[in-house]
C-alpha positions in Angstrom: -1.7 -2.6 -4.1 -0.6 -6.2 -4.0 0.7 -5.9 -7.6 2.6 -2.8 -6.9 4.2 -4.1 -3.8 5.2 -7.4 -5.4 6.5 -5.9 -8.6 8.4 -3.0 -7.0 10.9 -4.4 -4.6 12.6 -1.1 -4.0 9.3 0.3 -2.8 8.6 -2.6 -0.5 12.1 -2.3 1.0 11.9 1.5 1.5 8.5 1.1 3.2 9.8 -1.5 5.5 13.0 0.4 6.3 11.1 3.6 6.9 8.4 2.1 9.1 10.8 -0.2 11.1 14.0 1.8 11.2 14.2 1.8 14.9 13.4 -1.9 15.3 16.1 -2.7 12.7 18.6 -0.5 14.6 17.5 -2.4 17.8 18.1 -5.8 16.2 21.6 -4.6 15.0 22.7 -3.1 18.3 21.3 -5.9 20.5 23.0 -8.4 18.2 26.2 -6.7 18.5 26.1 -6.5 22.2 24.9 -10.0 22.8 27.3 -11.3 20.2 30.1 -9.7 21.9 29.1 -11.3 25.3 28.8 -14.7 23.7 32.1 -14.2 21.9 33.8 -13.5 25.2 32.4 -16.5 26.7 33.3 -18.5 23.7 37.0 -17.2 24.0 37.2 -18.1 27.6 35.9 -21.6 26.9 38.3 -22.0 24.0 41.3 -21.3 26.2 40.6 -24.3 28.3 38.6 -26.6 26.0 39.7 -26.4 22.3 37.5 -28.5 20.1 36.6 -27.9 16.4 33.0 -28.0 16.9 32.9 -25.3 19.6 32.9 -22.4 17.1 30.1 -23.4 14.9 27.9 -24.7 17.8 28.4 -21.6 19.9 27.8 -19.5 16.8 24.5 -21.3 16.1 23.3 -21.1 19.6 24.4 -17.4 20.0 22.7 -16.4 16.8 19.5 -18.2 17.6 19.3 -16.7 21.1 20.1 -13.1 20.1 17.6 -13.2 17.2 14.9 -14.6 19.4 15.4 -12.1 22.2 15.4 -9.2 19.8 12.3 -10.3 18.0 10.5 -11.0 21.3 11.4 -7.6 22.7 10.0 -5.9 19.4 6.6 -7.6 19.5 6.0 -8.6 23.2 4.2 -7.9 25.4 1.4 -7.1 23.1 -0.7 -5.1 25.6 1.1 -2.6 27.8 2.0 -3.7 31.3 2.5 -0.8 33.8 5.1 -1.3 36.5 6.1 0.9 39.5 2.8 2.6 39.6 2.7 3.3 35.9 6.1 5.1 35.8 7.5 2.2 33.7 5.4 0.5 31.0 6.5 -2.7 29.3 5.3 -3.3 25.7 6.8 -4.4 22.5 9.1 -1.7 20.9 7.2 -1.8 17.7 3.8 -1.7 19.3 4.7 1.4 21.3 5.1 3.2 18.0 1.7 2.1 16.5 0.5 5.7 16.0 3.8 7.0 14.4 4.1 3.9 12.2 0.4 4.1 11.1 0.9 7.8 10.2 4.1 7.1 8.2 2.5 4.1 6.5 -0.5 6.2 5.4 1.8 8.9 4.1 3.8 6.3 2.0 0.6 4.7 0.8 -0.9 8.1 -0.2 2.2 9.4 -1.9 3.5 6.3 -3.6 0.8 3.5 -4.0 -2.9 4.6 -3.9 -2.3 7.7 -6.0 -4.9 9.0 -8.4 -2.4 8.2 -11.3 -2.0 4.6 -10.1 -5.7 4.1 -9.5 -6.7 5.5 -13.0 -4.1 3.4 -14.6 -5.4 0.2 -12.8 -8.9 1.0 -13.7 -8.3 1.8 -17.4 -5.4 -0.5 -18.2 -5.6 -3.2 -15.6 -6.9 -6.8 -15.9 -10.5 -5.6 -15.4 -10.2 -2.5 -17.7 -12.9 -4.0 -20.1 -15.5 -3.8 -17.3 -14.5 -0.3 -16.5 -14.9 0.8 -20.1 -18.3 -0.8 -20.2 -19.4 1.1 -17.1 -18.0 4.4 -18.6 -19.9 3.8 -21.8 -23.1 3.0 -20.0 -23.0 6.2 -18.1 -21.9 8.4 -20.9 -24.7 6.9 -23.1 -27.2 7.7 -20.3 -26.0 11.3 -20.0 -26.3 11.7 -23.7 -29.8 10.4 -23.7 -30.7 12.7 -20.9 -29.4 15.7 -22.8 -31.5 14.9 -25.8 -34.6 13.8 -24.0 -36.7 16.6 -25.3 -36.0 15.4 -28.8 -37.0 11.8 -27.9 -40.3 12.4 -26.1 -40.8 16.1 -25.5 -42.8 18.5 -27.5 -40.0 18.8 -30.0 -40.0 15.1 -30.8 -42.8 15.7 -33.4 -40.2 17.7 -35.5 -37.6 14.9 -35.4 -38.0 12.3 -38.1 -37.4 8.6 -37.7 -34.0 8.9 -39.6 -32.9 11.7 -37.5 -33.8 9.6 -34.4 -31.6 6.8 -35.7 -28.8 9.3 -36.3 -29.0 10.5 -32.7 -28.8 6.9 -31.6 -25.7 6.3 -33.7 -24.3 9.6 -32.4 -24.8 8.6 -28.8 -23.1 5.2 -29.4 -20.1 6.8 -31.0 -19.8 9.5 -28.4 -19.8 6.9 -25.7 -17.4 4.6 -27.5 -14.8 7.4 -28.2 -15.1 8.9 -24.7 -14.8 5.7 -23.0 -11.7 4.9 -25.1 -10.2 8.3 -24.1 -11.3 8.0 -20.5 -7.7 7.4 -19.1 -6.5 10.7 -20.7 -9.6 12.5 -19.5 -9.1 11.3 -16.0 -5.3 12.1 -16.0 -6.3 15.8 -16.2 -8.1 15.6 -12.8 -5.5 13.6 -10.9 -4.4 16.5 -8.8 -8.0 17.1 -7.7 -8.7 13.5 -7.1 -5.7 13.2 -4.8 -7.0 16.1 -2.7 -10.4 14.7 -2.6 -9.4 11.2 -1.6 -7.2 12.5 1.2 -6.2 9.0 2.1 -3.7 10.0 4.6 -6.3 11.3 7.1 
């Protein structure tokens, strides 16, 4: 997840925009209104007191104040504060949309990040792919041994020569090796089923 988010900047930007679209609009609109008010005040001051430093100082102060107010209103108060008998509730704008944002975030993660295709690719081609291949070979080898168990220790074992036993061992090793090598292609065929079973969104 971290690798995908840091390597795909467009995905990160789209996720932020979709999850915080209302908050971004609030910052834009509040900045415009408060900037306009500060601008009118600055214009009035400049009419009577014209100094070169007024524009940058007022701009710095106005920008800092508008940004602080906007960010404070988005994330504060953390817990809802009922007023007027509960008819009015004060809470951070982003926090009031927790359920909607969580649902949207889960939808994006399911559809674009933690998909079966991405998980399979990370398992079979990622930095720990060697470990995944070893685990796959171990279980494939165990399944092969289970399937030929009657030839190893059952009544039929008396009909199997030592050379044939060695051949079965080599066959099991080769099957495990080749199936583990092709595991990514094998897993890809079940990606649609895996996405349905994972059901990460719910």
